[in-house]
C-alpha positions, 0 to 999 in steps of 0.5 A: 584505028580500031572500032566496030567493024574495023581492023587495026592497020599499022600503017594508018596508026603510024601515019596518025602518029606523025600528025599529032602531038600526043594523046590526052588520057583520062581514067574515068574509073576514078570519077568524080575526080578524073585524073588526066594525062597528056602523053606525048607522041614520042612516048607512044611511039616508044611504047609501040616500038618496045611492044609495050602496047598490044598488037593493035596499039591498045592496052588495058587500063591497068597496064596504061596506068603502070606505063604512065606511072613509070614516066619521068614527071617532066614527060607527062602532066596530070590534072585532077 
């Protein structure tokens, strides 16, 4: 919901969450072995409601890695 010339719109973000199963996140700073996680939409909604994501539903890499690390193993999967 963000990008060049666009502003964050919460309604659009929440609507988008209702139409997806989750996000696939990869940490490209670990290249050439890039860890990849599937984070469910329920988890993203929880993070957003608890204000763990930024005001525009974005966060820095370090913060996202901490959030992922805090998840129980059964809520995320890792492929390296």
